[in-house]
C-alpha positions as CSV (number, residue, x, y, z in Angstrom):
1,M,-12.4,-2.8,-5.5
2,T,-14.9,-0.4,-6.9
3,T,-15.4,2.1,-4.1
4,P,-12.8,4.3,-2.5
5,S,-11.0,2.9,0.5
6,T,-11.7,4.2,4.1
7,H,-8.1,3.6,5.1
8,P,-5.3,6.1,5.1
9,A,-3.6,6.3,1.8
10,V,0.1,5.5,1.7
11,W,2.3,5.6,-1.5
12,C,3.8,2.3,-2.5
13,D,6.2,1.2,-5.3
14,F,4.2,-1.8,-6.6
15,N,7.4,-3.1,-8.4
16,A,8.9,-3.8,-4.9
17,G,6.8,-6.9,-4.2
18,G,8.0,-10.2,-3.1
19,W,11.4,-9.4,-2.2
20,S,11.8,-12.2,0.4
21,G,12.1,-14.7,-2.4
22,R,9.5,-17.0,-0.7
23,P,7.0,-18.1,-3.3
24,D,4.1,-17.0,-1.1
25,D,5.4,-13.5,-0.4
26,D,2.9,-11.1,-1.8
27,C,4.1,-8.2,0.4
28,Y,5.3,-4.7,-0.7
29,Y,8.5,-3.4,0.7
30,V,8.9,0.2,-0.6
31,L,6.5,2.5,1.2
32,D,6.4,6.1,2.0
33,R,8.2,6.2,5.2
34,E,7.5,9.8,6.0
35,R,3.8,9.2,5.7
36,L,4.0,6.0,7.9
37,K,5.7,8.1,10.4
38,D,3.0,10.9,10.2
39,L,0.2,8.2,10.8
40,K,2.2,6.7,13.7
41,A,1.8,3.5,11.8
42,K,2.3,0.2,13.5
43,A,1.9,-3.5,12.6
44,G,-1.8,-4.4,12.2
45,M,-2.9,-1.0,10.9
46,K,-4.7,-1.2,7.6
47,V,-3.8,1.3,4.8
48,F,-4.6,2.0,1.1
49,L,-1.5,1.4,-0.9
50,Y,-1.4,3.5,-4.2
51,D,0.6,4.8,-7.1
52,D,0.0,7.3,-9.6
53,E,-1.7,6.1,-12.7
54,S,-1.5,9.4,-14.6
55,A,1.2,12.0,-14.8
56,D,-1.1,14.6,-13.1
57,G,-1.7,12.3,-10.2
58,K,-5.5,12.5,-10.4
59,E,-5.8,8.8,-11.2
60,V,-4.4,6.1,-9.0
61,V,-4.1,2.5,-8.7
62,G,-4.0,0.9,-5.3
63,I,-5.1,-1.9,-3.0
64,E,-5.9,-2.3,0.7
65,A,-3.2,-3.9,2.8
66,E,-2.3,-4.5,6.4
67,L,1.1,-3.4,7.8
68,V,3.2,-6.2,9.2
69,E,6.7,-6.1,10.8
70,D,9.6,-7.1,9.0
71,R,13.1,-6.8,10.7
72,D,12.7,-3.3,12.4
73,S,10.6,-2.0,9.5
74,L,7.1,-2.1,8.2
75,I,6.0,-3.8,5.0
76,A,2.5,-4.1,3.6
77,K,0.6,-7.4,3.0
78,P,-2.2,-6.9,0.5
79,L,-5.8,-7.8,1.8
80,E,-8.1,-10.0,-0.3
81,G,-9.7,-8.1,-3.1
82,A,-9.2,-6.3,-6.4
83,F,-7.0,-3.3,-7.2
84,Y,-8.7,0.0,-7.4
85,H,-8.4,2.0,-10.6
86,G,-9.8,5.5,-10.5
87,P,-9.7,9.1,-9.3
88,R,-7.7,10.1,-6.3
89,F,-10.2,10.3,-3.4
90,W,-8.4,11.8,-0.5
């Protein structure tokens, strides 16, 4: 991904991926729940998952994803494409 995303940004812990244990699980499970609430997020919504890449928060790493339901909660399934590395754009 070389250009900024047009989807709303949602912080994600990229270390919290694949928690179901299924070999095909590429979903992320730890998302900013307060931000999702503010967005009135629901399954099917597309978002830009990100985490800070620099201590000052000006550089981020992220990927576009679709929110999916998982037991009374939302998790994020990455869309096809490369990760974005660059300046915060929102």
